[in-house]
C-alpha positions in Angstrom: -30.3 24.4 5.2 -29.1 27.0 2.5 -27.8 26.2 -1.0 -24.1 26.8 -1.2 -22.2 26.9 -4.5 -18.1 26.4 -4.8 -17.8 30.2 -4.7 -19.4 30.3 -1.3 -17.1 27.3 0.1 -14.1 28.8 -1.1 -14.3 32.3 -0.2 -15.1 30.4 3.2 -12.0 30.1 5.1 -12.6 26.4 6.4 -14.0 26.3 3.2 -10.9 27.2 1.2 -8.9 25.1 3.8 -11.2 22.3 3.0 -10.8 22.2 -0.2 -6.6 22.6 0.0 -7.0 19.4 1.9 -9.0 17.7 -0.5 -6.7 18.6 -3.3 -4.1 17.2 -1.2 -5.6 13.9 -0.6 -6.6 13.3 -4.4 -3.0 14.5 -5.4 -1.8 11.9 -3.0 -4.3 9.0 -3.7 -3.2 9.6 -7.7 0.3 9.5 -6.8 -0.2 6.1 -5.0 -2.0 5.0 -7.5 0.4 5.8 -10.1 3.5 3.5 -8.2 0.8 0.9 -7.8 0.5 0.6 -11.9 4.4 1.5 -12.2 5.6 -1.2 -9.8 2.5 -3.8 -9.1 3.6 -6.2 -11.7 7.7 -6.2 -10.7 6.0 -6.9 -6.9 3.9 -9.0 -7.5 7.0 -11.2 -9.4 9.2 -10.6 -6.7 6.9 -12.4 -4.5 5.6 -14.8 -6.4 9.7 -16.0 -6.9 10.1 -15.5 -3.2 6.7 -17.5 -2.8 8.5 -20.6 -5.6 12.0 -20.9 -3.7 9.8 -21.4 -0.9 7.9 -24.3 -2.4 4.8 -22.5 -1.8 2.0 -22.3 -4.4 0.9 -18.9 -5.6 -2.3 -17.4 -7.5 0.0 -17.1 -10.5 1.4 -20.6 -10.9 -2.5 -21.7 -10.3 -3.6 -19.9 -13.4 -0.7 -20.9 -15.3 -1.3 -24.5 -14.7 -4.8 -24.1 -15.8 
C-alpha cells in the first residue's frame, strides 16, 4: 500500500469530500458537547425535581445523604 500524505488526500475529489465530512462531523460533535456543558446541570436538576415530586430517590439525593 503506497503512502499517502494530506496533500494527496485533499487533491483527490473523494479525499476532499471525506475531509469535508470529517470537519462537519467534528463540528456537530463539538456543538453537542458544548450544549451538554451548558445545559448539563440544568437538565440534571430538572430530572431531580421531577423525581423528588414523584418521591423517587435520585443519585443526587443519594450523594447529598452521604
